[in-house]
C-alpha positions in Angstrom: 104.1 82.5 103.1 100.8 82.3 101.2 100.7 79.6 98.5 98.1 78.9 96.0 97.0 76.2 93.5 95.7 76.6 90.0 92.3 76.2 91.3 90.4 79.6 91.2 89.0 79.8 94.6 86.6 82.9 95.3 89.4 84.8 97.2 91.8 84.5 94.1 89.0 85.5 91.8 88.2 88.4 93.8 91.7 89.5 93.9 91.7 89.4 90.0 88.6 91.7 90.0 90.4 94.1 92.4 93.4 94.0 90.1 91.3 94.7 86.9 89.5 97.6 88.7 92.8 99.2 89.3 93.7 98.7 85.8 90.5 100.2 84.5 91.2 103.2 86.8 94.8 103.7 85.2 93.7 102.7 81.8 92.7 106.4 80.8 96.1 108.1 81.7 98.4 109.2 79.0 101.7 108.0 80.2 105.0 108.2 78.6 108.6 107.8 79.9 108.4 111.2 81.7 105.7 113.7 82.7 102.7 114.2 84.5 100.9 110.9 83.3 103.8 108.9 85.2 103.5 110.9 88.3 99.5 110.5 88.3 100.0 106.7 87.9 102.4 106.4 90.7 100.5 108.7 93.0 97.3 106.2 92.5 99.7 103.2 93.2 100.6 105.0 96.5 97.0 104.6 97.6 97.4 101.0 97.4 101.1 101.1 98.5 101.6 103.9 101.1 105.3 103.1 101.6 106.0 103.8 97.8 108.7 106.1 97.4 108.6 108.6 94.5 112.0 109.7 92.8 112.4 112.6 90.6 115.8 112.7 88.6 116.6 115.7 86.9 116.7 116.0 83.0 120.2 115.7 81.6 121.3 113.6 84.7 123.9 111.0 83.2 122.8 107.4 83.9 125.3 104.6 82.5 125.7 105.4 78.7 122.5 107.5 78.7 121.2 110.6 80.4 117.6 111.4 81.4 115.6 112.9 78.8 113.6 116.1 78.6 110.2 115.8 80.3 107.2 115.5 77.8 103.7 116.6 78.6 100.7 117.0 76.4 97.4 119.0 77.1 95.6 118.5 73.8 96.2 117.5 70.0 93.9 117.3 66.9 93.7 117.5 63.3 90.8 119.6 61.8 89.2 119.5 58.3 88.2 122.6 56.5 85.0 122.7 58.2 86.8 122.9 61.6 85.9 119.5 62.6 88.1 117.4 64.6 88.8 114.3 62.4 91.8 113.0 64.7 91.1 113.9 68.4 93.5 113.1 71.1 90.7 113.5 73.6 89.0 110.4 72.0 92.0 108.4 72.5 95.4 109.1 73.6 96.9 106.6 71.2 96.1 109.0 68.5 99.2 111.1 69.2 102.8 109.8 68.6 104.5 109.7 72.1 106.7 112.5 72.7 105.5 114.5 69.5 107.1 117.9 69.4 104.6 120.8 69.7 103.2 122.1 66.2 100.3 124.3 65.0 99.6 125.1 61.4 97.9 124.2 58.2 99.2 121.2 56.1 98.4 119.7 52.7 97.0 116.2 52.7 100.2 115.0 51.3 102.5 116.9 53.8 100.1 115.6 56.6 100.5 111.9 55.4 104.0 111.9 56.1 103.2 112.3 59.9 100.4 109.7 60.0 100.7 106.1 61.1 98.2 103.4 60.4 98.0 99.5 60.0 96.9 98.4 56.8 97.0 94.7 57.9 94.7 95.7 60.7 92.6 98.5 59.2 90.2 99.0 62.1 93.1 99.5 65.0 95.1 102.6 66.0 98.8 101.6 66.2 101.0 102.7 69.3 104.0 104.7 68.1 106.7 106.9 69.9 109.5 109.2 69.3 111.2 109.4 72.4 114.9 110.1 71.2 114.4 111.3 67.9 112.2 114.3 68.1 109.2 114.6 65.6 105.5 114.8 65.6 102.8 112.6 64.5 99.3 111.0 64.7 98.2 107.4 64.6 94.6 106.4 63.2 92.8 103.4 62.0 93.8 102.8 58.0 90.2 103.2 57.3 90.1 106.4 58.9 93.2 107.6 57.1 92.0 106.5 53.6 88.9 108.6 54.5 90.9 111.9 54.9 90.0 113.5 51.5 90.3 117.3 51.9 93.2 119.2 50.4 94.4 120.9 53.7 94.1 120.3 57.4 94.8 122.3 60.4 97.1 120.6 63.1 97.7 121.2 66.7 100.0 119.4 69.1 99.9 121.3 72.4 102.7 119.7 74.0 105.8 120.7 76.0 109.4 119.4 76.1 111.0 120.7 79.1 114.9 120.4 79.5 114.3 121.3 83.2 112.0 118.6 83.7 112.4 115.3 85.5 112.0 111.4 85.2 110.0 110.0 87.9 110.1 106.3 89.2 108.5 104.5 92.1 110.4 102.1 94.6 109.0 100.1 97.4 111.0 98.3 100.0 109.4 95.5 102.1 112.2 94.6 104.7 113.0 90.9 105.5 111.7 90.1 109.0 114.1 87.1 109.5 117.1 87.8 107.0 119.7 86.0 108.8 123.3 86.9 108.0 123.2 86.5 104.4 123.8 90.1 102.7 122.5 88.8 99.5 118.9 88.8 100.7 116.7 90.8 98.0 114.3 89.7 95.6 113.5 92.4 92.8 110.3 92.9 90.9 110.4 95.2 88.2 107.6 96.6 85.8 107.2 99.6 83.7 104.8 102.3 83.9 105.3 104.4 80.8 102.8 103.0 78.1 99.3 105.0 77.6 96.1 103.4 77.2 97.4 99.6 76.6 96.1 97.2 79.3 98.2 94.3 78.7 101.4 95.9 77.9 101.9 97.0 80.5 99.3 97.9 83.0 98.9 94.1 83.7 102.3 93.9 85.0 101.8 96.9 87.0 98.4 96.0 88.8 99.9 92.4 89.4 103.1 93.8 91.0 100.8 96.0 93.2 98.5 93.1 94.3 101.8 91.0 95.0 103.2 93.8 96.9 100.1 94.2 99.2 100.3 90.3 99.9 103.8 90.1 100.7 103.5 93.2 103.2 100.9 91.5 105.1 103.0 88.4 105.6 104.3 88.2 109.2 107.5 86.5 108.3 109.8 87.4 105.2 113.0 85.9 105.0 113.9 88.1 102.1 113.6 91.8 101.4 111.3 92.4 98.5 112.0 95.4 96.3 109.4 96.8 93.6 110.5 98.9 91.0 108.0 101.0 89.1 109.6 103.0 86.2 109.4 103.9 82.5 110.9 101.3 80.2 114.6 100.9 79.5 115.6 104.3 80.7 113.9 103.7 84.3 115.9 100.6 84.9 118.9 102.3 83.8 118.5 105.2 85.9 117.6 102.9 88.9 120.6 100.7 88.2 122.9 103.9 88.0 121.7 105.2 91.4 121.5 102.1 93.6 124.9 100.2 93.9 124.3 98.9 97.4 120.8 97.5 96.3 122.2 95.8 93.3 124.8 93.9 95.5 122.1 92.5 97.7 119.7 91.0 94.6 119.4 87.2 94.8 116.4 86.9 92.6 114.8 89.0 90.1 111.7 89.1 87.8 110.4 91.5 85.4 106.8 91.3 85.1 105.0 92.1 81.9 102.0 91.2 79.7 100.5 89.1 82.4 96.9 90.0 81.4 96.3 88.3 78.2 94.9 84.9 77.5 97.9 83.1 76.5 100.1 80.5 78.3 102.8 81.8 80.7 106.1 82.4 79.2 109.3 82.6 81.3 112.5 84.0 79.6 115.5 83.0 81.7 118.0 85.2 83.1 121.3 85.8 81.3 123.1 83.1 83.5 120.2 80.4 82.5 120.4 78.5 85.6 120.1 81.0 88.3 118.1 80.2 91.3 115.3 82.5 90.0 115.3 80.4 86.7 114.8 76.9 88.6 112.3 78.3 91.1 110.1 79.7 88.4 110.4 76.4 86.3 109.7 74.4 89.5 106.6 76.7 90.4 105.3 76.5 86.5 105.5 72.7 86.9 104.0 72.3 90.2 101.2 74.7 89.4 100.2 72.6 86.5 99.6 75.6 84.3 100.2 75.9 80.4 103.6 77.5 79.9 106.8 78.0 78.0 110.3 78.6 79.0 112.6 80.4 76.7 116.5 81.0 76.9 118.0 84.4 77.4 117.6 86.9 74.5 119.3 90.4 74.8 116.1 91.8 73.5 112.9 92.6 75.3 112.1 94.5 78.4 114.0 95.7 81.4 115.6 92.4 82.0 118.1 93.2 79.4 119.3 96.0 81.5 119.6 94.1 84.8 121.2 91.3 83.0 123.8 93.3 81.1 127.3 92.0 81.4 128.6 94.4 84.0 125.6 93.8 86.3 124.7 90.1 85.4 122.0 90.0 87.7 119.8 87.0 88.2 116.7 88.5 86.6 114.3 86.7 84.4 111.1 87.9 82.6 107.6 86.5 83.3 104.8 87.1 81.0 102.0 85.2 79.1 102.3 85.7 75.2 105.6 87.6 74.6 105.6 90.9 73.0 105.0 91.1 69.2 103.5 87.5 69.4 99.9 88.5 69.6 97.9 90.6 66.9 96.6 93.0 69.7 100.2 94.0 70.8 100.8 97.9 70.6 97.3 98.7 69.1 94.2 100.0 70.4 92.9 96.4 70.8 95.1 95.9 73.8 92.3 97.1 75.7 90.1 96.4 79.0 88.2 93.6 77.3 91.5 92.0 76.2 92.5 91.6 79.9 90.7 89.5 82.1 90.6 89.1 86.0 91.1 85.7 85.6 94.5 86.1 84.0 95.5 88.7 86.4 94.6 86.3 89.4 96.4 83.5 88.0 99.5 85.6 87.7 99.5 86.6 91.3 98.9 83.1 92.4 101.9 81.8 90.4 104.0 84.7 91.8 103.2 83.8 95.4 104.2 80.4 94.5 107.5 81.5 93.2 108.0 83.5 96.5 106.9 80.4 98.6 109.9 78.6 96.9 112.3 81.5 97.6 111.1 81.7 101.2 111.2 78.0 101.9 114.2 76.8 100.0 116.7 75.4 102.4 119.7 73.1 102.4 119.7 70.4 105.0 121.9 67.7 106.2 120.9 64.1 107.1 122.1 63.5 110.5 121.9 59.6 110.1 123.3 59.0 106.7 124.3 55.4 107.1 121.8 53.4 105.8 117.9 54.3 105.7 116.8 55.3 109.1 113.9 53.8 110.7 110.9 56.0 110.2 108.3 54.0 111.9 109.6 54.5 115.3 109.6 58.3 114.6 105.9 58.3 113.6 106.8 59.2 110.2 106.1 55.6 108.3 102.7 54.0 107.9 101.8 51.4 110.4 100.5 48.5 107.9 103.0 47.6 105.0 102.6 46.3 101.7 99.9 48.9 100.2 100.5 52.0 98.3 98.7 54.2 100.8 100.6 57.5 101.3 103.3 56.5 98.9 103.9 60.0 97.6 104.5 61.3 101.3 106.8 58.4 102.0 108.7 59.2 99.0 109.0 62.7 99.7 110.6 61.7 103.0 113.2 59.2 101.5 114.1 61.9 98.6 114.7 64.4 101.3 116.8 62.0 103.3 118.7 60.7 100.4 119.9 64.2 98.9 120.0 66.0 102.2 123.9 66.0 102.2 124.7 69.6 102.8 124.8 70.4 99.2 121.4 69.9 97.7 118.6 72.5 98.3 115.0 71.5 98.4 114.7 73.1 94.8 117.3 70.5 93.9 115.4 67.7 95.5 112.1 68.8 93.9 113.8 68.9 90.3 115.4 65.3 90.7 112.6 63.7 92.5 109.7 65.2 90.3 107.5 65.8 93.3 105.9 69.1 94.4 108.2 71.5 96.2 105.6 72.3 99.0 105.2 68.4 99.7 109.1 68.1 100.1 109.3 71.0 102.1 106.7 69.7 104.6 108.6 66.4 104.5 111.7 68.4 105.5 110.0 69.9 108.2 108.6 66.8 109.7 112.1 65.1 109.6 113.7 68.2 111.2 111.5 67.7 114.2 113.4 64.3 114.8 117.0 63.4 115.0 117.2 62.8 111.4 117.6 66.2 109.8 119.0 69.6 110.4 119.3 72.7 108.2 122.7 73.9 107.3 
């Protein structure tokens, strides 16, 4: 399993550029929770992940306490002034139209139109992002300066959209089977990201492109002890639909992460699973510590992204959420400022590197048993101790060996050793491998 450090090597930086190039390709597509924008997005993802399976779930299908909504598509939308000029134009930016707007065509007074306009007085140059998924209406988003400049008495409005009760919800799923799964049936790692936002780069194209790059890297690994499952679906309803359709896979999930907001400039933020001390919570905290990157760890909160579906009480899956600055806490959130310039290749590369480190911990965590637990064994005659005593050379390696031997009682995993020893997981894992080549240590 590939591991990385916070050092930005040329290969890591190149991966960041590749992710940003994919993000730029996907950025113009008008996505929503259903419709052709989602299909187009997932078809492009399939070019990078040919094994990705696309699923179409009919509108009206029950899914837990929900049902699949009617499918929404949009062809064009505009507001014209009396001179016939487009003063608001969907073709210029797809955030101009409220998501899931019902079709409309007609003339409206300036006052009537204003009831369907959305702007940000506190950010007068930006377009907001607004939706009306489950309470059908129509509307336009525009900058507040633009809104104040609309002075005509009447405007012609057109939203050329369809809401099809015979439509579908589309999601993508990729399974990378374990090559050495052993006998443990709970052997899956779930990565989930949403693909329902229109032209917003950080929220959440960044999570999608990092997931694609991570899946490509994991697929190329010759040895995988876990099955890695990637779900690309619309927010909330997508994970609810997936959960309702996959009871067998749910039972096998041992670790899970929702990936979102990974391209902005802020420090990493990890929101713990509902369990709070699940193996994934400990592994992510350890990876963040060992990577020496700025980060915050937050407790469970029943609000946010799809982790709240996976962690709902009936499922209570060990799924946390990895992001940078959380939603609503940066000024570009859900505005036109969340663009291609806001997301940088370096941030994407760091996210992929961190996730590979996390997967490395999943893959290599192991419980060992000290085979000579009575007294400290003689490491020197087994070639594991320095030949000349008295100095501090190689002290960290020696401490790693001793910590592994000390806590390898058949109960402590390497993650537990790393937590208590405050030594890098990878160092302790190498120490365990070295000890296991002797008569001192054996995996449980």
